Steps between C-alpha positions, in 0.01 A plus 500: 500500500785738590678418176182579307463840671867573442460415132199734471691784666797452267270482199322823596833677549622374164177605328518842665860552393412385147212745481729769633762421235238537226463867585742714294642791699595836351702771673446776240278587209799452266523136613132453415551640149814295433338180627196553275718545191735210578210258552304606193531231232375739233763768563781247538412327172470835323840600632657180366341549158615861472855417610516235227363750246768750604767233463366402157504864387866529597577186299338632181830562320415319177519825300871525590588138419568350156239298315631154409362275232599154385392323182572160357406381153527189292364440151510223246421532130425188301559563129404271210773565243782597735649412835308579814616802703523541874557814707535552873546832683525642850484870589544682830434876515441778748393864487627742768343849543772765529332839510145633525553844651444377858140390434554142613660622824209740552239227446683266737516763776137592443386138533701463822354825630142391423556170680650687795201737500265203529696379800497848654124521443471175689708646784271803499196274524667334801543840664135584429396169651709574808329837533157334479599246765637779717169686475312183590721455807433854622130460423506187716663695782248781461204264526660317793557821695152626413359177638689549826370856541142396426531213746620742769212732418249217529641392837482856633148541363386179668640617833309826468192304401519296820526824699204645309298185552570508873391864509178407317424228753540759775268736316776748416487454121230482236409180318527674162860588577574135584333380181682753285828404663424132428451582132841671494659192658349277231632734230847491654492119510397485134777742408748282689384186318531679165856598586579139594372387160718762331802375695438138398454608140823698504684210664385260226619751239845508659515120527421475131768759414753306710409169325431330834331161520174441684677371811750789502465841654707811556596714794603864473755563774513874437265795509498834324643746746482874459809691611541876462879460481480253210260671256574830330315732263604413145372814327827699546687211334279455191781567253740266679242221507413563134865463393530176696184358347598594145817296546316202651167498318500219244217642289669836444837338428343269244322784323828688469671183379229443241543859388874444455446193281227676301747780429763247389246323278412835343867567429546157339181535295646816345823318406353288222819534295708293746610177323510149634845350437547125526793269439427158353723199450433163349710187474393233254634180351370286216594190306347205324584269788635509852736633618413845359804647333399842361489739796419867445471801725297816437507818706227757445421851625136605484350847536129576509263775614210324673352823643523710182197450278642758258822299459396134452845383386719216626870490419721193521874461450639144489830327442547129443802291589590156376828316554618798709462734202253775428320366198194728489370843606157644457297810580123494479221745562136407535207736517151425622300819461215548745262793542456619859296820481447508879868506599505873571163491674614215721804700604281801584269279706800366694624852561161625622469192722832587662393861560173376648690265731711796622182685598356186661808456720477861618128464573559174688769664711264787579216263595730293719628816668143610567421158647811522718399844629151371577643205696733733693207728581300204630799390710551845652125544554491172696798611707334831584164337565653258750629790708156664507325171582738432787421841651127446449505155659698631797237770560214252452657267758501783755141586411387137543672480838303805613173378349521174696440702815226701326319179403525360852369831635206494258606818321572320170279227357636157420398537135697823462797335668469205259507745208820649641656152536405420140655825377813420699516149350455642149790739557721215620403292196575797274841538665580130450392506136697818434810349663470190280452719192806707594723195535367351176564825310847531652590145401353555151717809444804311630437215256458741208832661591679165528541510879392276780290626789642828632760538226327791327453686829871466578593608146289814531643579844854465366414721201364763739812490713 
């Protein structure tokens, strides 16, 4: 019997420790964001795909390498009035591009840049996802703190209700006042239940973002804490923050990079006269039977204008060698006239597209700067509002302490005192929500500037000093 009880105790301890181990603990909001990204199968698979695409783009060097070709032939002719003839041949040749005015280098760098942009866009989507998770975390804290304040309010209201009920039983209070107070209690209980539902809903949202299983949970071992020494007003440092964000913002950097490559493409599109020079070599051998005994070597220089519709000419200069002697030389020119009436219009369209992109980049910078100023204003407004709310709450606390005596003395009604307690609770909730919003905005601005928590504040302080 003792062994059985001992086994049950050990099993319960083991089960409790197992359940405890299934709860993931986080010590900061950054840990929550990093955990969510690292455990997301979608983002990890996308990252692997984009890294492979970037590697493939860097390996696209075929335009710089020679083109090889190999041919083998054998033929037999059966003749009626003469001897049959046999021929066998083997040829190995290659064609190496030599000069194209830097266009192949430009196209290679552009392809690598586009692949890198896709990877950077993915990194930007990761940052956006981290920001969304961060906002969900602070929303969870806000609901949790609101629930605590409403629970305190309900407990205080119930205590006052018991006092009011006792006064009614002694004939010192009206029944209508008791009934009205009871209605307020019911409303407070319903509000508390609604907040509990919101908290459960927000918790499920975070569990889904963290990719947790059904038997897993999370524990936030930190709380948003407001400190006057930590936060600063960002409005005096708008230009400093703007310069930092222009250097770190992926979207703006990509737009400027795209503008650079559009300008280069426009320059190359105007250089239609640039020729494509290629060097070709071929080694061949032929005979009527094996082994092949008539080797020959031909070297050839080709020049063409693939981008010039007005100059559809290909030039070729070749020299043949046989038995270590130059036995042939040739120069050929081939023309394939084509009519491209839209060549000039296409160039003008490309030029106007580039000018339009220049204006778009400027407009995007202006819009992003306006958005940054708006975020800074919201941050500073929250910081200022917190100071005012703290003063208001301090005064309301003193007023409530005085009104307790007024209620007990019968000078102030319980319903009016309940209204004051509700106003006090609403102010505390507003302070908690504003504090969460302030920390979320501060962390958002830090992430946009490429800093961790508190880095932007320290950078601005150092710039001021």
